N, C-alpha and C positions, 0 to 999 in steps of 0.2 A: 455549549454550543454543539448538536448532533452534528455528524459529514459521513459526507458519503462520495466517495473517492475513486475514480479509475484509475487504472495503476496498469502501467505496461508491464511485459512480460520479455523478457529477454529469451528466453528460449524460443521462443514462436520465429523468432528470423532465424534460428537453426535445428527449427523442428522437422529437420531431413536428417537429422543424425539422430536421432533415437527411436527405438527400436515403434513405438509405440504412436506417432509421430500423426495421426489423426485424431487423437484424443486434448493435444497440446492448448490450452485458451492464448488469443493473444493483448488477454487485457486478463483482470480482477480486478475486482468492486466491494471495497472496505466500509465498513461502518461503523460509525464508533465515536466519543467524544474530546475533541483538542486537547488533548495534555499540555506544558509545561515541559516545557527540553529541559534532561537533567547538564547540566556541566556540558556535559564528555558529547553531547552529540551538535553540529555545528547548525548555522546557521543557512543549512544549505538543502533541510532538513526539517522534520516535523512529525512527534509522536501524538501517536491515535489509538485510544482504549480502546478496546473491545470485549472485554471479558469484565472481570469482575474483581481479576482475582490481581494482589500489587503487582507481577510482574508482566500483565497480558496487556502488552502496547507493540504496536511494532513501531520503525524508525520506517518512514517513509523518503525519498527523494524525493524532493519537488523538479524535478526538473525530468520525473518520470510518470507526474504528474496529468493525462489526457482532461479528465473533463471532474469538476467536482461536484456536491449537490451540498444546498446549505438545509438542515431541517429544526425549522422554528417552534 
């Protein structure tokens, strides 16, 4: 299943502490295929493959997801 996730950027809340605070986005959009979690990833997260390599995936915390879209 292919999925696009809008994910909260925690640096946005403290963007005034950065030198170039105007370039910090409020969220990131990640698109990829949902993978089965490895044993060491908890139930509060899930894995999203974004590339073709063996380690091209992100571990996303479910509580930081703003919105998600499923692609059929």
